[in-house]
KEKE-3310 file (N, C-alpha, C; in steps of 0.2 Angstrom, whole numbers, plus 5000, padded with zeros to 4 digits):
npx = (4908:4894:4889:4886:4884:4885:4883:4890:4888:4901:4904:4917:4922:4919:4904:4907:4908:4905:4910:4900:4898:4882:4880:4878:4882:4897:4910:4919:4936:4946:4958:4973:4985:4997:5012:5021:5039:5044:5037:5033:5030:5015:5022:5031:5032:5032:5048:5055:5068:5066:5056:5051:5043:5028:5016:5010:4997:4999:4998:4995:4979:4977:4987:4984:4973:4971:4970:4956:4949:4953:4959:4962:4973:4985:4986:4996:5006:5007:5005:5019:5023:5026:5014:5000:4993:4977:4970:4972:4960:4954:4948:4941:4939:4930:4924:4908:4898:4892:4903:4911:4907:4909:4922:4927:4921:4925:4939:4938:4931:4942:4951:4946:4944:4957:4962:4953:4962:4972:4981:4989:4980:4982:4971:4968:4965:4954:4947:4937:4930:4920:4907:4911:4911:4901:4904:4917:4925:4920:4917:4927:4936:4935:4949:4960:4974:4979:4983:4988:4989:5002:5003:5005:4997:5003:5005:4995:4985:4971:4971:4977:4972:4959:4965:4967:4957:4951:4958:4957:4942:4943:4950:4941:4929:4935:4948:4961:4973:4986:4993:4997:5009:5012:5023:5029:5030:5016:5011:5004:4994:4994:4988:4989:4990:4998:5012:5018:5030:5034:5043:5043:5046:5045:5046:5060:5066:5063:5070:5083:5086:5083:5094:5106:5103:5106:5120:5127)
npy = (4944:4953:4971:4987:5001:5019:5035:5049:5064:5071:5081:5086:5083:5083:5076:5057:5042:5026:5010:5001:4988:4978:4978:4990:5000:4999:5006:4998:4990:4985:4971:4974:4966:4968:4966:4976:4981:4987:4995:5013:5027:5039:5051:5052:5053:5064:5068:5056:5048:5035:5027:5016:5007:5007:5016:5018:5020:5019:5028:5041:5047:5061:5065:5059:5065:5076:5071:5066:5078:5083:5075:5074:5083:5075:5065:5067:5066:5050:5044:5045:5032:5015:5009:5013:5010:5008:5023:5022:5025:5025:5012:5014:5005:5012:5019:5025:5015:5020:5030:5021:5012:5025:5027:5016:5017:5028:5024:5017:5022:5031:5023:5017:5029:5034:5022:5024:5036:5031:5024:5010:5001:4995:4986:4992:4984:4985:4983:4981:4977:4961:4968:4974:4966:4965:4975:4979:4972:4974:4977:4973:4962:4944:4935:4944:4955:4959:4971:4972:4977:4975:4985:4990:4980:4970:4975:4971:4956:4957:4966:4958:4947:4951:4955:4942:4935:4946:4942:4929:4932:4938:4932:4922:4928:4935:4928:4931:4932:4935:4942:4957:4962:4974:4978:4969:4953:4940:4927:4918:4906:4907:4898:4891:4903:4917:4926:4943:4952:4969:4980:4992:5006:5019:5018:5012:5024:5033:5025:5027:5042:5041:5033:5042:5053:5047:5044:5059)
npz = (4896:4899:4889:4886:4880:4883:4879:4889:4898:4907:4921:4920:4906:4887:4879:4881:4873:4883:4885:4895:4910:4914:4927:4938:4930:4927:4920:4907:4907:4895:4891:4889:4886:4890:4901:4911:4911:4923:4938:4941:4953:4950:4953:4949:4935:4926:4927:4926:4917:4912:4900:4897:4906:4918:4926:4939:4953:4966:4978:4991:4989:4986:4979:4966:4963:4953:4943:4940:4939:4929:4917:4904:4903:4905:4895:4886:4892:4898:4887:4883:4890:4892:4897:4908:4926:4932:4940:4958:4967:4985:4995:5009:5024:5033:5026:5018:5009:4995:4992:4993:4980:4970:4970:4965:4952:4948:4945:4935:4925:4923:4917:4907:4899:4896:4889:4876:4872:4865:4875:4884:4897:4912:4924:4940:4954:4969:4986:4999:5014:5014:5008:4999:4987:4976:4968:4965:4959:4943:4929:4925:4911:4911:4913:4911:4912:4929:4943:4960:4976:4990:4998:5014:5019:5027:5039:5051:5058:5054:5042:5033:5033:5027:5015:5009:5008:4998:4986:4985:4980:4970:4960:4958:4952:4943:4939:4933:4920:4922:4937:4945:4956:4968:4979:4994:4996:5000:5010:5003:4991:4974:4965:4950:4943:4934:4942:4946:4954:4958:4963:4979:4973:4979:4995:4997:4990:5002:5013:5008:5011:5024:5029:5022:5031:5042:5041:5038)
capx = (4905:4887:4892:4883:4887:4880:4886:4888:4892:4903:4906:4923:4922:4913:4902:4910:4905:4907:4907:4899:4895:4876:4880:4884:4885:4903:4914:4925:4945:4950:4965:4978:4987:5004:5017:5028:5046:5045:5033:5035:5025:5013:5024:5039:5030:5034:5055:5057:5072:5064:5050:5049:5040:5021:5013:5005:4995:4997:4999:4989:4973:4977:4992:4983:4964:4968:4967:4947:4947:4958:4962:4963:4981:4990:4986:5002:5015:5006:5008:5026:5026:5021:5006:4998:4988:4970:4970:4970:4957:4954:4941:4944:4933:4925:4920:4902:4897:4892:4908:4916:4906:4911:4929:4930:4919:4930:4946:4936:4931:4948:4955:4943:4946:4964:4962:4952:4967:4977:4985:4987:4981:4981:4964:4970:4960:4954:4945:4938:4927:4914:4903:4912:4913:4896:4903:4925:4929:4915:4921:4934:4934:4938:4957:4964:4980:4978:4986:4985:4995:5002:5007:5000:4993:5005:5002:4992:4983:4965:4972:4982:4964:4954:4968:4969:4950:4948:4961:4950:4935:4946:4951:4934:4926:4940:4952:4966:4977:4992:4991:5006:5008:5016:5026:5031:5026:5013:5011:4998:4992:4989:4988:4991:4991:5006:5012:5022:5031:5037:5048:5040:5051:5044:5049:5067:5068:5064:5077:5090:5087:5085:5101:5109:5103:5111:5127:5128)
capy = (4950:4959:4976:4992:5009:5025:5042:5051:5071:5073:5090:5089:5080:5083:5069:5053:5036:5022:5006:4999:4981:4979:4980:4996:5005:5001:5007:4991:4991:4980:4969:4976:4960:4971:4966:4980:4978:4991:5002:5020:5030:5045:5056:5054:5052:5071:5070:5050:5048:5028:5028:5009:5007:5006:5021:5016:5026:5016:5032:5045:5048:5068:5067:5061:5068:5080:5068:5067:5084:5087:5071:5076:5087:5070:5060:5068:5062:5044:5040:5041:5027:5008:5008:5015:5008:5015:5026:5018:5027:5021:5009:5013:5000:5016:5025:5024:5010:5025:5031:5015:5014:5028:5028:5011:5020:5033:5022:5013:5027:5035:5018:5017:5036:5033:5017:5028:5039:5027:5023:5004:5003:4986:4988:4991:4980:4986:4982:4983:4970:4959:4971:4978:4961:4965:4979:4982:4968:4974:4980:4969:4955:4938:4932:4951:4955:4964:4973:4973:4981:4973:4990:4991:4973:4964:4978:4968:4951:4959:4966:4952:4943:4956:4956:4937:4934:4948:4941:4925:4933:4941:4925:4918:4933:4938:4923:4934:4927:4936:4947:4961:4964:4980:4977:4963:4946:4939:4919:4916:4902:4910:4892:4891:4911:4919:4933:4945:4958:4974:4983:4997:5011:5024:5014:5014:5031:5035:5022:5030:5047:5039:5031:5047:5057:5046:5044:5064)
capz = (4899:4892:4888:4882:4876:4884:4880:4896:4898:4916:4924:4917:4899:4883:4879:4879:4874:4887:4885:4905:4910:4915:4934:4941:4924:4928:4913:4908:4907:4892:4891:4882:4885:4890:4905:4910:4915:4930:4940:4947:4956:4947:4955:4946:4930:4923:4927:4924:4912:4907:4898:4896:4913:4917:4930:4945:4957:4973:4983:4994:4984:4986:4975:4959:4963:4949:4936:4938:4937:4921:4913:4897:4904:4904:4889:4880:4895:4898:4880:4882:4894:4891:4899:4914:4929:4932:4946:4964:4971:4990:4998:5016:5027:5037:5021:5016:5003:4991:4991:4990:4973:4968:4968:4959:4947:4944:4943:4929:4921:4919:4915:4899:4895:4892:4883:4872:4869:4863:4880:4887:4904:4917:4929:4948:4957:4977:4989:5008:5015:5007:5007:4992:4981:4972:4963:4965:4953:4939:4924:4920:4909:4914:4909:4911:4917:4934:4946:4965:4979:4997:5004:5021:5022:5034:5047:5056:5055:5050:5034:5030:5032:5022:5007:5007:5006:4993:4982:4984:4978:4963:4955:4957:4948:4936:4935:4929:4917:4927:4942:4943:4962:4969:4986:4998:4995:5005:5010:5000:4987:4970:4961:4944:4940:4933:4946:4942:4959:4958:4971:4980:4974:4986:5001:4995:4992:5009:5015:5005:5011:5031:5027:5021:5036:5048:5039:5040)
cpx = (4901:4890:4887:4884:4882:4885:4886:4891:4894:4905:4913:4926:4916:4910:4906:4906:4907:4905:4906:4896:4886:4875:4881:4883:4891:4908:4920:4933:4946:4956:4967:4984:4996:5006:5023:5034:5045:5039:5035:5028:5024:5018:5029:5039:5033:5044:5057:5060:5067:5056:5047:5048:5033:5022:5011:5003:4993:5003:4994:4985:4975:4982:4991:4976:4964:4968:4961:4944:4950:4961:4965:4971:4986:4989:4995:5007:5012:5006:5017:5029:5022:5016:5006:4994:4983:4971:4967:4965:4954:4947:4943:4938:4928:4924:4914:4902:4898:4898:4914:4915:4909:4919:4931:4926:4922:4938:4944:4936:4938:4954:4952:4943:4953:4966:4960:4955:4973:4982:4983:4987:4979:4976:4969:4964:4959:4948:4944:4937:4921:4907:4904:4913:4908:4898:4910:4928:4924:4919:4928:4934:4938:4944:4960:4968:4978:4982:4984:4990:4996:5004:5002:4998:4998:5007:5000:4987:4975:4966:4974:4977:4960:4960:4968:4962:4949:4952:4958:4945:4938:4947:4945:4931:4928:4942:4957:4970:4986:4991:5000:5005:5014:5018:5027:5027:5022:5014:5004:4997:4988:4987:4992:4993:4997:5006:5017:5022:5035:5038:5043:5046:5052:5047:5058:5070:5069:5070:5084:5092:5088:5092:5106:5109:5107:5119:5130:5127)
cpy = (4952:4965:4979:4998:5015:5030:5046:5057:5071:5081:5093:5087:5084:5076:5063:5046:5030:5015:5003:4992:4983:4979:4986:5003:5004:5001:5001:4994:4986:4977:4970:4973:4964:4970:4970:4976:4979:4995:5008:5022:5038:5051:5060:5054:5058:5071:5062:5049:5042:5029:5020:5004:5007:5012:5018:5021:5022:5022:5037:5045:5058:5069:5064:5062:5073:5078:5067:5073:5088:5080:5071:5080:5081:5064:5061:5063:5055:5040:5041:5037:5022:5009:5013:5010:5011:5015:5022:5020:5024:5020:5009:5009:5004:5020:5022:5021:5016:5028:5028:5013:5019:5031:5022:5013:5024:5030:5019:5017:5030:5029:5017:5024:5035:5029:5021:5031:5036:5022:5015:5004:4996:4990:4987:4989:4982:4985:4983:4977:4966:4964:4974:4973:4962:4969:4981:4976:4969:4979:4978:4963:4949:4937:4937:4951:4961:4967:4975:4976:4977:4977:4990:4985:4968:4969:4975:4962:4954:4961:4962:4946:4946:4955:4949:4935:4938:4946:4933:4926:4935:4937:4922:4923:4935:4933:4925:4931:4929:4942:4950:4963:4967:4978:4972:4958:4944:4932:4919:4910:4904:4901:4893:4898:4913:4926:4934:4950:4961:4976:4988:5002:5017:5021:5013:5019:5035:5031:5026:5036:5047:5039:5037:5050:5056:5047:5053:5067)
cpz = (4895:4894:4884:4883:4877:4882:4885:4895:4905:4916:4921:4909:4895:4883:4878:4879:4877:4885:4894:4904:4913:4923:4937:4937:4925:4921:4914:4905:4902:4893:4887:4881:4888:4898:4906:4915:4922:4930:4943:4947:4950:4948:4951:4937:4925:4921:4927:4919:4908:4907:4897:4902:4912:4923:4934:4950:4965:4980:4985:4989:4982:4981:4967:4957:4956:4942:4934:4935:4930:4918:4909:4897:4903:4900:4886:4884:4898:4892:4880:4887:4891:4892:4906:4920:4932:4938:4952:4969:4978:4991:5004:5019:5032:5032:5020:5010:4997:4988:4988:4981:4970:4965:4964:4953:4942:4940:4936:4922:4916:4917:4908:4897:4891:4888:4877:4868:4865:4869:4882:4893:4908:4923:4936:4951:4966:4977:4995:5010:5011:5005:5001:4986:4976:4966:4962:4960:4945:4934:4923:4918:4910:4910:4909:4915:4922:4937:4955:4971:4987:5001:5009:5023:5025:5040:5051:5053:5051:5041:5030:5029:5026:5015:5006:5003:4998:4986:4980:4980:4970:4958:4955:4953:4942:4935:4931:4927:4919:4931:4945:4952:4966:4977:4986:4996:5001:5004:5008:4992:4980:4963:4954:4939:4939:4936:4945:4950:4957:4966:4972:4982:4979:4992:5000:4994:4998:5013:5016:5009:5020:5033:5027:5028:5042:5046:5040:5047)
residu = (MET:ASN:GLN:LYS:TYR:ARG:THR:LEU:THR:THR:TYR:ASN:LEU:ASP:LYS:ILE:LYS:LEU:SER:THR:ASP:LYS:ASP:PHE:ASP:MET:PRO:VAL:ILE:GLN:ASN:ASP:TYR:PHE:VAL:PRO:ILE:ASP:LEU:ILE:SER:PHE:ASN:TYR:ALA:ILE:LYS:ASN:LYS:SER:LYS:CYS:VAL:ALA:ILE:HIS:PHE:TYR:ILE:ASP:ASP:TYR:GLN:PHE:GLU:ARG:LEU:TRP:ASN:HIS:PRO:GLU:LYS:TYR:VAL:ASP:ILE:PHE:LYS:LYS:TYR:GLY:CYS:ILE:LEU:SER:PRO:ASP:PHE:SER:LEU:TYR:LEU:ASP:MET:PRO:LEU:PRO:MET:LYS:ILE:TRP:ASN:THR:TYR:ARG:SER:ARG:PHE:LEU:GLY:GLN:TYR:TYR:GLN:LYS:GLN:GLY:ILE:LYS:VAL:ILE:PRO:THR:ILE:SER:TRP:ALA:ASP:SER:ASP:THR:TYR:SER:PHE:CYS:PHE:LYS:GLY:ILE:PRO:LYS:GLY:SER:ILE:VAL:SER:ILE:SER:THR:VAL:GLY:VAL:ARG:LYS:ASN:LYS:LYS:ALA:THR:GLU:LEU:TRP:LYS:LYS:GLY:VAL:ASP:GLU:MET:ILE:LYS:GLN:ILE:ASN:PRO:SER:ILE:ILE:LEU:VAL:TYR:GLY:SER:LYS:ILE:ASP:TYR:ASP:PHE:LYS:SER:ILE:ASN:VAL:ARG:TYR:TYR:LYS:ASN:HIS:ASN:VAL:GLU:LYS:ILE:ASN:LYS:ILE:GLU:LYS:LYS:ASP:LYS:ILE:CYS)
# end
């Protein structure tokens, strides 16, 4: 991947030297060659006792928007964990294209920022329809370990088709060495790529609460 270095000043950070790719000036998240044993939601990062896991952001955007406003406040928290996934800012189908590019940029930017703080980062890959393929896989070196989610994908046929086409394109452009999948399995042929699945613990917690309520 051809990279260039730019010193940027953001509204919420001092000057920071970023390595970006030649397309869209997308910040590059380097491959940290790390595979976590489990994933926990950002919601539980402060109180969670076990630190031998990775933090994911497969939750509603409003729950981690504060990272973009003050990323430096979470450096010490993240350093206690094995690694983090880059924030999963949403790419909704009905979202204007510039906003989709912006959310992809923010995910890559924060991923690289935390890597520069000595934190291992696994890039979260998200896409919408084919209009996002020109930018949503940028900033990720070929052969990287990446993470994707199946949460909400099986709700309807269209969502499943979009997910499968996106995975096809991701493999074509990035050719990941390992894919970490958060959520339920979907019938898809990953060919020879190593795939690791992680349970959606947020759903498990909700199910336990609902079961408890029924018993009461």
